[in-house]
N, C-alpha and C positions, 0 to 999 in steps of 0.2 A: 897563806901565800901560795903554797904549792897547789892547793885545790883550785884557786883562782886561775893560776897559770894553766892547769890541766883543762879547766873549763874553756878558757880562751882558745887553747889549741883545738879542742873538740869543735868549737864553733867555727874556727878557721877551716878545719877539715870539711865540715858540713857545707860551708859557704863555697869552698872550692868545688865540691861535688855538684852543687846547684849551678855554679857557673858553667861547668862542663856540660851539664844537661841542657842549659839554656843555649849554649853555643851550638850544640848539635841540633836543637829544635830550630834555631835561627837559620842554620845552613839548610835544613830540610825545607823550610818555608821559602827561602830564597830560590832553591832549586825548583820548587813547585811553581813559583811566580814566573820563572823563565820558560815554562812549558807552554807549547801551543800544539796545534794539530799536526805540525810538521815533525816535531821531535817527541811525540808521545802518542798514546792510543786514543787521545781525545778527538771527538768529531769536529770538523771545521766550524760547525755552528756554535761551538763553545769558545771560540777564539776572542770573543768580546771586541770585535772590531768597531771602531768609532764610525758612526753613520756620517757619510759625507755631507758637508753643509754647502748650501748654494753659494756660488760666487757672485750672483746677481745682487745688485744694490736696490733697495726699495725706491720706487720713483716718487713716492710721496702722494701719488694720486690714488683715489679709491677705485674699486672695480667699476668698469663701464657698464651701464645698463641700457 
């Protein structure tokens, strides 16, 4: 009985350690996602800006020849 309790406590301690590591990793990844060229040393070309899409609607006609 005592050895089972000791084993559960050891597993709980290990799980808590893993949770702390994962929380730290998650915070680092969130911080990294929020970076762009204005708040880091990254070049502006790495900002992954979306290309603008045309506001024109297709007329439904083919190209004139």
